[in-house]
C-alpha positions as CSV (number, residue, x, y, z in Angstrom):
1,X,-68.0,183.2,71.3
2,X,-68.4,185.4,74.4
3,X,-65.2,187.3,75.2
4,X,-65.1,188.2,78.9
5,X,-62.3,190.4,80.3
6,X,-60.4,189.2,83.4
7,X,-61.6,190.7,86.6
8,X,-60.1,191.0,90.1
9,X,-61.4,188.6,92.8
10,X,-62.6,191.5,94.9
11,X,-65.0,192.4,92.1
12,X,-66.3,188.8,92.0
13,X,-66.9,188.7,95.7
14,X,-68.7,192.0,95.8
15,X,-70.9,191.0,92.9
16,X,-71.5,187.5,94.4
17,X,-72.5,189.0,97.7
18,X,-75.0,191.3,96.1
19,X,-76.3,188.5,94.0
20,X,-76.8,186.2,97.0
21,X,-78.7,188.8,98.9
22,X,-80.8,189.9,96.0
23,X,-81.6,186.6,94.3
24,X,-82.0,184.2,97.2
25,X,-83.4,186.2,100.0
26,X,-86.9,187.3,98.9
27,X,-88.5,185.5,102.0
28,X,-86.2,187.5,104.2
29,X,-87.0,190.8,102.6
30,X,-90.8,190.0,102.8
31,X,-90.5,189.1,106.5
32,X,-88.4,192.2,107.2
33,X,-91.1,194.3,105.5
34,X,-93.9,192.8,107.5
35,X,-92.2,193.1,110.9
36,X,-90.8,196.7,110.4
37,X,-94.2,197.7,109.0
38,X,-96.2,196.3,111.9
39,X,-93.8,197.8,114.4
40,X,-93.9,201.2,112.7
41,X,-90.1,201.2,112.6
42,X,-89.9,202.3,109.0
43,X,-87.5,200.9,106.4
44,X,-84.2,202.0,108.1
45,X,-83.6,198.9,110.3
46,X,-84.2,196.6,107.3
47,X,-81.8,198.5,105.1
48,X,-79.2,198.5,107.9
49,X,-79.6,194.8,108.3
50,X,-79.2,194.3,104.5
51,X,-76.0,196.5,104.5
52,X,-74.6,194.5,107.4
53,X,-75.3,191.2,105.7
54,X,-73.6,192.5,102.5
55,X,-70.5,193.4,104.6
56,X,-70.4,190.1,106.3
57,X,-70.8,188.1,103.0
58,X,-68.2,190.2,101.2
59,X,-65.6,189.8,104.0
60,X,-66.0,186.1,104.2
61,X,-66.0,185.5,100.5
62,X,-62.9,187.8,100.2
63,X,-60.9,185.3,102.3
64,X,-62.1,182.4,100.2
65,X,-61.1,184.2,97.0
66,X,-58.2,181.8,96.2
67,X,-57.3,180.1,92.9
68,X,-59.1,176.8,92.4
69,X,-61.3,177.6,95.5
70,X,-63.5,180.6,94.8
71,X,-65.3,179.4,91.7
72,X,-66.3,176.0,93.2
73,X,-67.4,177.6,96.4
74,X,-69.6,180.2,94.7
75,X,-71.0,177.6,92.2
76,X,-71.9,175.3,95.1
77,X,-73.6,178.2,96.9
78,X,-75.6,179.3,93.8
79,X,-76.8,175.8,93.1
80,X,-77.8,174.9,96.7
81,X,-79.2,178.3,97.4
82,X,-81.5,178.0,94.3
83,X,-83.1,174.9,95.7
84,X,-83.3,176.2,99.2
85,X,-84.9,179.5,98.0
86,X,-87.5,177.6,96.0
87,X,-88.8,175.7,99.1
88,X,-88.6,178.8,101.3
89,X,-90.6,180.8,98.8
90,X,-93.1,178.0,98.1
91,X,-93.8,176.8,101.6
92,X,-92.7,179.6,104.0
93,X,-90.2,177.2,105.7
94,X,-87.3,178.2,107.9
95,X,-84.0,176.4,107.7
96,X,-82.4,175.0,110.9
97,X,-80.8,171.7,111.9
98,X,-84.2,170.2,112.5
99,X,-85.4,171.0,109.0
100,X,-82.1,169.6,107.6
101,X,-82.5,166.4,109.6
102,X,-86.1,166.1,108.3
103,X,-84.8,166.4,104.8
104,X,-82.0,163.8,105.3
105,X,-84.5,161.3,106.7
106,X,-87.2,161.7,104.0
107,X,-88.0,158.9,101.6
108,X,-88.4,158.7,97.8
109,X,-92.1,159.1,97.9
110,X,-91.9,162.3,99.9
111,X,-89.2,163.7,97.6
112,X,-91.4,163.0,94.5
113,X,-94.2,165.0,96.1
114,X,-92.0,168.0,96.4
115,X,-90.6,168.1,92.9
116,X,-92.1,170.4,90.3
117,X,-91.1,172.1,87.0
118,X,-90.7,175.4,88.9
119,X,-88.0,173.9,91.1
120,X,-85.9,173.1,88.0
121,X,-86.6,176.6,86.6
122,X,-85.2,178.1,89.9
123,X,-82.1,175.9,89.7
124,X,-81.6,176.7,86.0
125,X,-82.0,180.5,86.3
126,X,-80.5,181.1,89.8
127,X,-78.0,178.2,89.9
128,X,-76.9,177.0,86.5
129,X,-76.9,180.3,84.6
130,X,-74.9,182.4,87.0
131,X,-72.6,179.4,87.6
132,X,-71.9,179.1,83.9
133,X,-71.2,182.8,83.6
134,X,-68.8,182.7,86.6
135,X,-67.0,179.6,85.3
136,X,-66.3,181.4,82.0
137,X,-65.1,184.6,83.7
138,X,-61.3,184.7,84.0
139,X,-60.2,186.0,87.4
140,X,-56.8,187.8,87.7
141,X,-55.3,186.9,91.1
142,X,-52.5,188.9,92.7
143,X,-49.4,187.4,94.2
144,X,-49.4,186.5,97.9
145,X,-48.4,189.7,99.6
146,X,-50.5,192.1,97.5
147,X,-53.4,189.6,97.8
148,X,-53.1,189.7,101.6
149,X,-53.0,193.5,101.6
150,X,-56.1,193.7,99.4
151,X,-58.0,191.2,101.5
152,X,-57.2,193.1,104.6
153,X,-58.2,196.4,103.0
154,X,-61.6,194.9,101.9
155,X,-62.2,193.3,105.3
156,X,-61.5,196.6,107.0
157,X,-63.9,198.4,104.7
158,X,-66.5,195.8,105.3
159,X,-66.0,196.1,109.1
160,X,-66.4,199.9,108.8
161,X,-69.6,199.5,106.7
162,X,-71.1,197.1,109.2
163,X,-70.2,199.3,112.2
164,X,-71.6,202.4,110.5
165,X,-74.9,200.7,109.6
166,X,-75.2,199.4,113.1
167,X,-74.5,202.7,114.8
168,X,-76.7,204.8,112.6
169,X,-79.7,202.6,113.1
170,X,-78.7,201.1,116.5
171,X,-82.1,201.5,118.4
172,X,-84.3,200.1,115.6
173,X,-81.9,197.5,114.6
174,X,-81.2,196.2,118.1
175,X,-84.9,196.0,118.8
176,X,-85.6,194.1,115.6
177,X,-82.8,191.6,116.2
178,X,-83.7,191.1,119.9
179,X,-87.3,190.4,119.2
180,X,-87.0,188.4,116.0
181,X,-84.6,185.5,116.4
182,X,-86.1,183.8,113.4
183,X,-84.3,186.2,111.0
184,X,-81.1,184.1,111.2
185,X,-83.1,181.1,109.8
186,X,-84.2,183.1,106.8
187,X,-80.8,184.4,105.6
188,X,-79.5,182.4,102.6
189,X,-76.9,180.9,102.5
190,X,-75.9,181.3,106.1
191,X,-79.0,179.5,107.3
192,X,-78.3,176.2,105.6
193,X,-74.6,176.4,106.2
194,X,-75.2,176.9,109.9
195,X,-77.8,174.1,109.9
196,X,-75.4,171.7,108.2
197,X,-72.7,172.5,110.8
198,X,-75.1,171.9,113.6
199,X,-76.4,168.7,112.0
200,X,-72.9,167.3,111.6
201,X,-72.0,168.3,115.2
202,X,-75.2,166.5,116.3
203,X,-74.2,163.4,114.3
204,X,-70.7,163.4,115.9
205,X,-72.2,163.8,119.4
206,X,-74.6,160.9,118.6
207,X,-71.7,158.7,117.6
208,X,-70.0,159.4,121.0
209,X,-73.1,158.9,123.1
210,X,-73.0,155.6,125.1
211,X,-76.0,153.2,124.9
212,X,-78.6,153.8,127.6
213,X,-81.0,151.0,128.6
214,X,-84.4,152.0,130.0
215,X,-86.7,150.0,132.3
216,X,-84.4,147.0,132.8
217,X,-86.6,146.0,135.7
218,X,-89.8,146.0,133.6
219,X,-92.3,143.2,134.3
220,X,-96.0,142.8,133.8
221,X,-98.0,143.0,137.1
222,X,-100.0,140.0,138.1
223,X,-103.7,140.4,138.3
224,X,-105.8,139.1,141.2
225,X,-107.5,136.6,138.9
226,X,-105.8,134.5,136.2
227,X,-106.0,136.1,132.8
228,X,-107.4,133.7,130.2
229,X,-107.9,136.2,127.4
230,X,-105.1,137.8,125.3
231,X,-105.1,141.5,124.5
232,X,-104.3,143.5,121.4
233,X,-103.5,147.2,122.0
234,X,-103.3,149.2,118.7
235,X,-101.4,152.4,118.8
236,X,-101.9,154.5,115.7
237,X,-99.3,157.1,114.9
238,X,-101.0,159.7,112.8
239,X,-99.2,162.0,110.3
240,X,-99.6,165.8,110.1
241,X,-103.1,165.7,111.6
242,X,-103.9,168.9,113.4
243,X,-106.5,169.1,116.2
244,X,-108.0,172.3,114.8
245,X,-109.6,170.4,111.9
246,X,-111.1,167.5,113.8
247,X,-114.8,167.9,114.2
248,X,-114.6,165.7,117.3
249,X,-112.6,168.6,118.8
250,X,-115.0,171.4,117.7
251,X,-114.2,172.0,114.0
252,X,-117.3,173.3,112.3
253,X,-116.9,171.0,109.3
254,X,-117.8,167.3,109.7
255,X,-114.4,165.6,109.3
256,X,-115.1,162.7,111.7
257,X,-118.5,161.4,110.6
258,X,-117.8,157.8,111.4
259,X,-115.9,158.2,114.6
260,X,-118.5,160.6,115.9
261,X,-120.9,157.6,116.1
262,X,-118.5,155.4,118.1
263,X,-119.6,154.7,121.6
264,X,-116.9,154.9,124.3
265,X,-114.4,156.9,122.1
266,X,-112.7,159.7,124.1
267,X,-111.2,162.6,122.2
268,X,-108.7,164.7,124.2
269,X,-108.8,168.4,123.5
270,X,-105.5,169.7,124.7
271,X,-102.7,167.4,123.4
272,X,-99.5,169.0,122.1
273,X,-96.6,167.4,120.2
274,X,-93.0,167.1,121.1
275,X,-91.8,168.5,117.8
276,X,-93.0,169.9,114.5
277,X,-91.6,167.2,112.3
278,X,-91.7,163.4,112.3
279,X,-87.9,163.0,112.8
280,X,-88.3,164.7,116.2
281,X,-91.8,163.9,117.3
282,X,-91.8,160.1,116.8
283,X,-88.5,159.3,118.7
284,X,-89.5,161.9,121.3
285,X,-92.9,160.5,122.0
286,X,-91.6,157.0,122.3
287,X,-88.8,158.0,124.8
288,X,-89.0,158.8,128.4
289,X,-86.9,162.0,128.0
290,X,-89.8,164.3,127.4
291,X,-89.5,167.4,125.2
292,X,-87.4,169.3,127.8
293,X,-84.8,166.5,127.9
294,X,-85.0,165.5,124.2
295,X,-82.1,165.7,121.8
296,X,-81.4,163.7,118.7
297,X,-78.1,162.6,120.2
298,X,-79.6,161.5,123.6
299,X,-82.4,159.5,122.0
300,X,-80.4,157.8,119.3
301,X,-78.6,155.4,121.6
302,X,-81.3,155.0,124.2
303,X,-84.0,152.4,124.6
304,X,-87.6,153.6,124.4
305,X,-91.2,152.5,125.0
306,X,-91.2,149.6,122.6
307,X,-88.1,148.1,124.1
308,X,-89.6,148.3,127.6
309,X,-92.8,146.7,126.5
310,X,-91.0,143.9,124.8
311,X,-88.8,143.3,127.9
312,X,-91.9,143.1,130.0
313,X,-93.1,140.2,127.9
314,X,-95.4,141.8,125.3
315,X,-95.2,141.0,121.7
316,X,-94.5,144.3,119.8
317,X,-95.1,144.9,116.1
318,X,-94.4,148.1,114.1
319,X,-96.3,148.3,110.8
320,X,-95.2,151.2,108.6
321,X,-96.9,153.0,105.7
322,X,-94.5,156.0,105.8
323,X,-90.9,156.8,106.2
324,X,-89.9,154.5,109.0
325,X,-89.9,154.6,112.8
326,X,-87.0,157.0,113.2
327,X,-85.0,154.5,115.3
328,X,-87.8,153.6,117.7
329,X,-88.5,150.1,116.4
330,X,-85.0,148.6,116.0
331,X,-85.6,145.7,118.4
332,X,-89.2,144.7,117.6
333,X,-90.9,143.1,114.7
334,X,-91.2,145.5,111.7
335,X,-93.6,145.2,108.8
336,X,-93.1,147.7,106.0
337,X,-96.3,147.9,103.9
338,X,-95.5,151.2,102.2
339,X,-94.5,149.5,99.0
340,X,-97.0,146.7,98.9
341,X,-98.4,145.6,95.5
342,X,-102.1,145.7,96.2
343,X,-103.6,147.3,93.1
344,X,-106.7,148.5,95.0
345,X,-104.7,150.4,97.6
346,X,-101.3,151.1,96.1
347,X,-100.0,153.0,93.1
348,X,-96.9,155.1,92.2
349,X,-94.8,153.5,95.0
350,X,-97.3,154.6,97.6
351,X,-100.1,152.9,99.5
352,X,-103.2,154.4,101.2
353,X,-103.6,153.8,104.9
354,X,-106.2,151.0,104.6
355,X,-103.2,148.8,103.8
356,X,-102.3,149.0,107.5
357,X,-105.4,147.0,108.3
358,X,-104.7,144.1,106.0
359,X,-104.1,141.0,107.9
360,X,-105.4,142.4,111.1
361,X,-108.1,139.8,111.4
362,X,-105.5,137.0,110.9
363,X,-103.4,138.6,113.7
364,X,-106.4,138.5,116.0
365,X,-107.2,134.9,115.0
366,X,-103.8,133.7,115.9
367,X,-103.0,135.9,118.9
368,X,-101.0,133.9,121.4
369,X,-99.4,136.7,123.3
370,X,-100.6,140.0,124.7
371,X,-99.6,142.3,121.8
372,X,-99.0,145.9,121.0
373,X,-99.4,146.8,117.3
374,X,-98.1,150.2,116.2
375,X,-99.6,151.5,112.9
376,X,-97.6,154.4,111.3
377,X,-99.8,156.2,108.9
378,X,-99.2,158.2,105.8
379,X,-102.2,160.2,107.1
380,X,-102.3,163.9,105.9
381,X,-98.7,164.2,104.6
382,X,-98.4,167.2,102.3
383,X,-98.0,168.9,100.1
384,X,-100.0,166.7,97.7
385,X,-102.9,166.0,100.1
386,X,-105.1,164.9,97.2
387,X,-103.0,161.8,96.8
388,X,-103.7,160.6,100.4
389,X,-107.3,159.5,100.0
390,X,-109.5,157.6,97.5
391,X,-111.8,159.5,95.1
392,X,-114.8,158.5,97.2
393,X,-113.5,160.7,100.0
394,X,-113.2,163.8,97.9
395,X,-116.2,165.4,99.5
396,X,-114.9,168.9,100.1
397,X,-114.2,170.6,96.8
398,X,-112.6,172.2,94.9
399,X,-109.2,170.8,96.0
400,X,-105.7,171.9,95.3
401,X,-104.2,169.2,93.0
402,X,-100.6,170.5,93.0
403,X,-97.6,170.7,95.3
404,X,-97.5,174.4,94.6
405,X,-99.5,175.4,97.6
406,X,-98.6,179.0,97.3
407,X,-100.4,179.1,94.0
408,X,-103.6,177.4,95.2
409,X,-106.5,179.1,96.9
410,X,-106.5,178.6,100.7
411,X,-110.0,177.1,100.5
412,X,-108.8,174.4,98.0
413,X,-105.9,173.6,100.3
414,X,-108.1,173.2,103.3
415,X,-110.6,171.1,101.3
416,X,-107.9,168.7,100.2
417,X,-106.5,168.5,103.7
418,X,-109.9,167.9,105.3
419,X,-110.5,165.1,102.8
420,X,-107.4,163.4,104.2
421,X,-109.0,163.6,107.7
422,X,-112.2,162.1,106.3
423,X,-110.2,159.2,105.1
424,X,-108.3,158.9,108.4
425,X,-111.7,158.9,110.1
426,X,-112.8,156.0,107.9
427,X,-109.6,154.0,108.5
428,X,-109.8,154.4,112.3
429,X,-113.5,153.5,112.3
430,X,-112.7,150.4,110.3
431,X,-110.0,149.5,112.8
432,X,-112.3,150.0,115.8
433,X,-115.0,147.9,114.0
434,X,-112.6,145.0,113.6
435,X,-111.5,145.2,117.2
436,X,-115.1,145.4,118.4
437,X,-116.0,142.3,116.4
438,X,-113.3,140.3,118.2
439,X,-114.0,141.6,121.7
440,X,-115.8,138.5,122.8
441,X,-112.5,136.6,122.8
442,X,-109.7,139.3,122.8
443,X,-109.4,142.4,124.9
444,X,-108.9,145.2,122.3
445,X,-108.0,148.8,122.4
446,X,-107.0,151.7,120.0
447,X,-105.1,154.8,120.8
448,X,-104.6,157.4,118.0
449,X,-102.0,160.2,118.4
450,X,-100.7,162.4,115.6
451,X,-97.0,163.0,115.4
452,X,-97.4,166.8,114.7
453,X,-99.8,169.2,113.1
454,X,-99.8,171.2,109.9
455,X,-99.8,174.7,108.6
456,X,-102.3,175.4,105.8
457,X,-101.3,179.0,104.9
458,X,-101.7,180.7,108.2
459,X,-99.0,183.3,108.7
460,X,-97.9,182.4,105.1
461,X,-96.6,179.0,106.4
462,X,-97.3,175.7,104.8
463,X,-96.6,172.1,105.8
464,X,-94.7,171.7,109.1
465,X,-91.1,171.7,110.5
466,X,-91.0,175.3,111.7
467,X,-88.7,175.6,114.8
468,X,-90.8,174.7,117.8
469,X,-90.5,178.1,119.6
470,X,-91.6,179.9,116.4
471,X,-94.2,177.4,115.2
472,X,-97.9,178.3,115.3
473,X,-100.2,176.2,117.3
474,X,-101.5,174.5,114.2
475,X,-98.2,172.6,114.0
476,X,-98.2,171.6,117.6
477,X,-101.8,171.0,118.7
478,X,-102.7,167.4,117.7
479,X,-105.6,165.0,118.2
480,X,-105.5,162.1,120.8
481,X,-108.3,159.5,120.6
482,X,-108.8,156.5,122.9
483,X,-111.2,153.6,122.4
484,X,-111.3,150.5,124.7
485,X,-113.5,147.5,124.4
486,X,-115.6,146.8,127.5
487,X,-113.5,143.7,128.4
488,X,-110.3,145.8,128.0
489,X,-111.8,148.4,130.4
490,X,-112.6,145.6,132.9
491,X,-109.2,144.0,132.7
492,X,-107.4,147.4,133.2
493,X,-109.9,148.8,135.7
494,X,-110.3,151.9,133.6
495,X,-113.3,154.1,134.2
496,X,-114.2,155.6,130.8
497,X,-116.7,158.1,132.4
498,X,-113.8,159.4,134.4
499,X,-111.6,159.5,131.3
500,X,-114.3,161.5,129.4
501,X,-114.4,163.9,132.3
502,X,-110.7,164.5,132.0
503,X,-110.6,165.0,128.3
504,X,-109.8,168.7,128.6
505,X,-106.7,168.0,130.8
506,X,-103.6,169.7,129.3
507,X,-101.4,166.9,127.8
508,X,-98.3,166.5,125.7
509,X,-96.5,163.6,124.0
510,X,-94.4,163.4,127.2
511,X,-97.4,161.5,128.5
512,X,-97.4,158.6,126.0
513,X,-94.5,156.6,127.4
514,X,-95.9,156.5,131.0
515,X,-99.6,156.2,129.9
516,X,-98.8,153.1,127.8
517,X,-96.9,151.5,130.7
518,X,-99.8,152.2,133.0
519,X,-102.4,151.0,130.5
520,X,-100.5,147.7,130.0
521,X,-99.7,147.3,133.7
522,X,-96.0,147.3,133.2
523,X,-94.1,147.7,136.4
524,X,-90.8,149.6,136.3
525,X,-89.0,152.5,138.0
526,X,-89.0,154.3,134.7
527,X,-92.7,154.8,135.1
528,X,-93.9,158.2,136.4
529,X,-97.6,158.1,137.6
530,X,-97.9,161.9,137.3
531,X,-97.4,161.6,133.5
532,X,-99.9,158.6,133.1
533,X,-103.0,160.2,131.7
534,X,-105.0,157.0,132.8
535,X,-103.7,156.9,136.4
536,X,-106.5,159.0,137.9
537,X,-109.2,156.8,136.3
538,X,-107.9,153.4,137.6
539,X,-108.5,151.9,141.1
540,X,-105.8,152.9,143.5
541,X,-104.3,149.4,143.7
542,X,-103.7,149.4,139.9
543,X,-102.5,153.0,139.6
544,X,-98.9,152.4,140.6
545,X,-96.5,150.7,138.2
546,X,-93.4,150.6,140.4
547,X,-91.8,147.2,140.7
548,X,-92.4,145.2,143.9
549,X,-89.0,146.0,145.4
550,X,-89.5,149.7,144.9
551,X,-93.0,149.5,146.3
552,X,-91.7,147.8,149.4
553,X,-89.1,150.4,149.9
554,X,-91.7,153.2,149.9
555,X,-93.9,151.5,152.6
């Protein structure tokens, strides 16, 4: 049996601080090496930063070195840090409140995609093993007054160490910290501790935020001639599709072979997302707050686009094949098809996106109200891209068939990802084909907009969720596609030639709320014509969606 001699708590905190920095911060050290090397600053600022972190960690842990507290705190830190470090090493992610929110709101399918034997090796070696050693180590604590004196002495020594490291390397260190705010998101465990505090604060603010109705005056505008045909407007919310890999938008590889043959399809070239993860982008794009006004607390108790459309008299359906609508569909009809039992399209608690089209013809056959149907795709959700499409769509090979993207060649990752876009292309083409076949009796339209983009190894980043200000364009530049049947064009007055001419206009997901209101001729003071991407391509008498009272006041 291992006989371990008792040690003082100060020894434990010093060793624990060193272990936290050495074992769990490899992404930080790699990033520091890259930025100090590229700036020609040498290794001194990085060493000074490490020394300062060591001093901060030791000082904080010293005051937590109390009987019945220190061991549980350190064991928790070791276990959680092991998991966090695995994902940071594997996918190049940074930890902030947004990443934590995304984690909390994920579903079982997405969790399974991220599990791997290596994750459990990380937890065993960096979490369980040091925790077991710590648990067996007897710690000899002092009485109250000597303990306070010792803690004060250690804290003063840490403060002196931090000050000395900062002063000796002040110029290089200050420049590095001023220009690289992302460093705080790479320091384990302070990154996820800070993220947790910010997330809990966000939840508390959310609970205190009063409910805010939007567009209470919303009505459908009357047309000059009685409308005898019903309309079906399908809004497809894509997942992790980046514009850079759409051949419709200039990608060299043919990833949109079916859509490229569609007449009247407009592909917008300069659309950017509101966020870099679904938990932000989806509620943001369906709200009228815009990215500048968006916060999780503000949007959580606020009506959005679907509520306004429903109030105006439209029938609204949300059909989901992913992780839910993130609070945007609480007051409309919801159809969750992600766990359907279709053996041709579903397996391992996941369905491919063609499941979203099942029953579409029946919906069209029994359409008795103007309807908006939202289809939420699984799309190109990573890291296991190869699961997102049938074998028939594995045209680009070889493909990465693992969630360990850092161990796959970049070509195999891109191949697997591009195959997901081939499948999305097929699903959208099938959707348009069904809508076209029914255009003799129903006005039909499709709008496709991805929630955010995806990193495929650029800058050593994978997946998405990088803080917006630090995220590369691959995570923010997304595709927007619009297809309208001829009768839909006629009923809305939209000039598709004009729309094609405007396809290079800079747009963002801020435009969706107002563009949908304009397209569906919903009158409300919540509507902003300047943000309606369709407004410049409709006749002047149809371009304003202010309610009649507001229109009269402006005349």
